[in-house]
C-alpha positions, 0 to 999 in steps of 0.5 A, a space after each residue: 609510876 612515872 619517873 622523872 629526873 630531879 633537875 640537874 641532879 643524877 636522881 630519878 624520882 617518882 612523879 608522886 612523892 610521899 610527904 610524911 608530915 602528918 605521920 606522928 603527933 601532928 596526925 596519925 599517932 599509930 606508928 605501925 599504921 605510919 610504917 605501913 603507909 611508908 611501905 605501901 607507898 614504896 611498894 606502889 613505886 613511890 621512891 621519894 620520901 620528904 620530911 623535916 626536923 621540925 615536924 613533931 620536933 624530930 618525931 616524924 624523922 624518927 618514924 621515917 628512919 625506922 620505916 626505912 630500915 632495910 629499904 633505905 637504898 630504895 629511897 630518895 630521902 629529903 628533909 629540912 632545917 630552919 625552924 626552931 627545935 626545942 626551946 633555944 632560939 639559937 637552934 634554928 636559922 640558916 647559919 653555919 653553926 645551926 646547919 652543922 648541928 641540925 644535919 647531924 641531928 637529922 642523920 641520927 633520927 633518920 638512922 642514915 649515913 646521908 641525906 639525898 636532899 637537904 633543904 633550907 625550910 624557909 629563907 633566913 635573910 639575917 644570915 649572908 646567903 654565902 654563909 649558908 651556901 658554903 656550909 651546905 657545900 661542905 656537907 656535900 664534900 663530907 658526903 653527909 648530903 648529896 644535894 641541897 635545896 630550898 623550900 618556899 623561897 620567893 623567887 628573888 631568894 632562889 636567884 640570890 642563892 644561885 648568884 651567891 653559889 657562883 660568887 663563892 664557887 660553891 654548890 648551888 641549890 638543886 631543888 625548890 619545894 613550893 606550895 602549888 595546887 589548883 587553888 594556890 597558883 602564885 608560883 606560876 608567876 615566877 618561881 616555876 618559870 625560874 626553876 625551869 630555866 635554872 634546871 632546878 627540880 621542883 617538889 610541890 607541897 600541899 597539891 591538895 590545898 590542905 585537903 580542900 581539893 578532896 572536897 571534904 571542907 565546907 563552909 560551916 562544917 566542923 573539921 576533923 579534930 585529927 586533921 591538920 585543918 584543926 591545927 592550922 586554921 590560917 592555911 586550912 581556911 574552912 570558911 573561904 567562900 572562894 575556895 568553896 565556890 572553886 571546889 564546887 565548880 572543879 568537882 563538876 569539871 572532874 565528874 565530866 572527865 570521869 575523875 574524882 576531884 582528888 585525882 584531877 587535882 594531883 594530876 594537874 600539879 604534875 602537868 606543869 613542865 617545871 614540876 618534878 614531883 607532887 608530894 602526897 600527905 596521906 594521914 591514913 592508909 585509906 587515903 594513901 590507897 586513894 591517891 595511889 589510884 590516880 598515879 597515872 591520870 593525865 589530863 586532856 587539854 580541854 580539862 586544863 582549860 576549864 580549870 583555868 577558867 575556874 582559877 586563873 593562872 598565877 592566882 592565890 585564893 588565900 595569901 596565907 597558902 604561900 607559907 611565907 611572909 616577907 620580912 619587909 612587910 613587918 612594921 619594923 621594916 616599914 616604920 621609923 622607931 618612935 
């Protein structure tokens, strides 16, 4: 397994990381199997495990914490805050008040004394960015987190966070976690370039485009009721004709290169010079084994060129795959009240 430095930090992380979201209620409900998946990834050389407080309302963090008992020091552990926890709307967002509560909740569920990278799961433009930055900087000083980062931030919010950190002489974000796959290439327009120039580590989510790039989604074919495709139809858009055509052409490119589509798609994300690590999201032990079998694949230039002919650089085949809607597009921001 290849290791890369995570942005400007001291952390070295594996080229492929483990995204744990579907371990638990949102996917694999067999806790013993979930633990075997986590241990199998670590045994194969994966050293980054990513979770979030809102994944199954904390259950996912508990599963990760239990699985890492006795192995915590082998892992770069990342989690996130922002989305609402429980019924109280105040238990959400990027305010100092919520960050200070959320981090202690995550530390307890993860059964650890520190989080290696604590990430703002989405922007919160209702809170001054300086408030968020200073709260996270205080957590670094307290030793509860080593670094902080962002997830699914548009480029303007990434830049604003760095400017804000400079203005208040605080800790700047060390990482960004954008959606990025052959079918979701919008990050190439700005986010990846800016992260590279700012020396920000990039942890890619959904490198297989919600399962599309395994070849399992086909228009008119019912999705597996146990998969995320059944619970998030906007993102896992099984009737998207453009994606179906793209997958058909990409499958042929992979076959010509002697690769599976899955292995080609994973390798493609990590070929970008700004990308540090792509997060695998296996739901089963069989899926993990298949993903790990492609851990060392490197794509030839002609394969990369052929992929560009299928999906042009900077293109998102489904706008919903971006994972965040700018509040400026909401009717309340565009129209005067009647």
